[in-house]
C-alpha positions, -999 to 999 in steps of 0.1 A, spaced: -278 380 -763 -303 353 -771 -294 320 -753 -281 295 -779 -291 266 -757 -328 271 -750 -333 298 -777 -359 315 -755 -340 334 -728 -318 364 -728 -285 365 -710 -276 391 -683 -246 398 -662 -241 374 -634 -218 348 -619 -214 310 -621 -194 282 -605 -170 265 -629 -155 230 -624 -123 222 -643 -107 188 -643 -72 181 -656 -53 149 -649 -59 143 -611 -69 179 -604 -104 190 -597 -107 228 -595 -140 245 -585 -141 283 -588 -172 301 -575 -184 336 -585 -169 336 -620 -182 366 -641 -206 352 -668 -236 359 -689 -264 338 -675 -296 329 -693 -327 341 -675 -347 312 -688 -326 280 -685 -297 292 -663 -269 283 -688 -238 304 -680 -214 317 -706 -180 326 -690 -164 357 -704 -132 353 -724 -108 369 -700 -122 350 -671 -119 317 -690 -83 324 -699 -75 331 -663 -92 299 -651 -72 278 -676 -40 294 -664 -49 287 -628 -58 251 -635 -25 245 -653 -6 260 -624 -25 239 -598 -20 207 -619 18 214 -621 18 219 -583 2 185 -578 -30 198 -563 -58 172 -563 -88 193 -551 -91 231 -548 -123 251 -542 -120 289 -543 -137 322 -552 -128 339 -584 -105 369 -580 -95 390 -609 -57 386 -617 -36 417 -609 -21 435 -638 14 438 -622 
């Protein structure tokens, strides 16, 4: 797709690092599947990955985690 930010690049399959903050929690997740602009580098996280990230952030916040850095892993279907 054409990048809506720079309006010049095309997005391709890639990965990105995502930082989420909620309350006192900072969660950094690396290697998240995304569409990445070949011109400006803007990353667009795929819907399923975004939903999983939000669930993980909520769980970490409930557990009282302050800082967590991890690599993205696809949730199991069990």
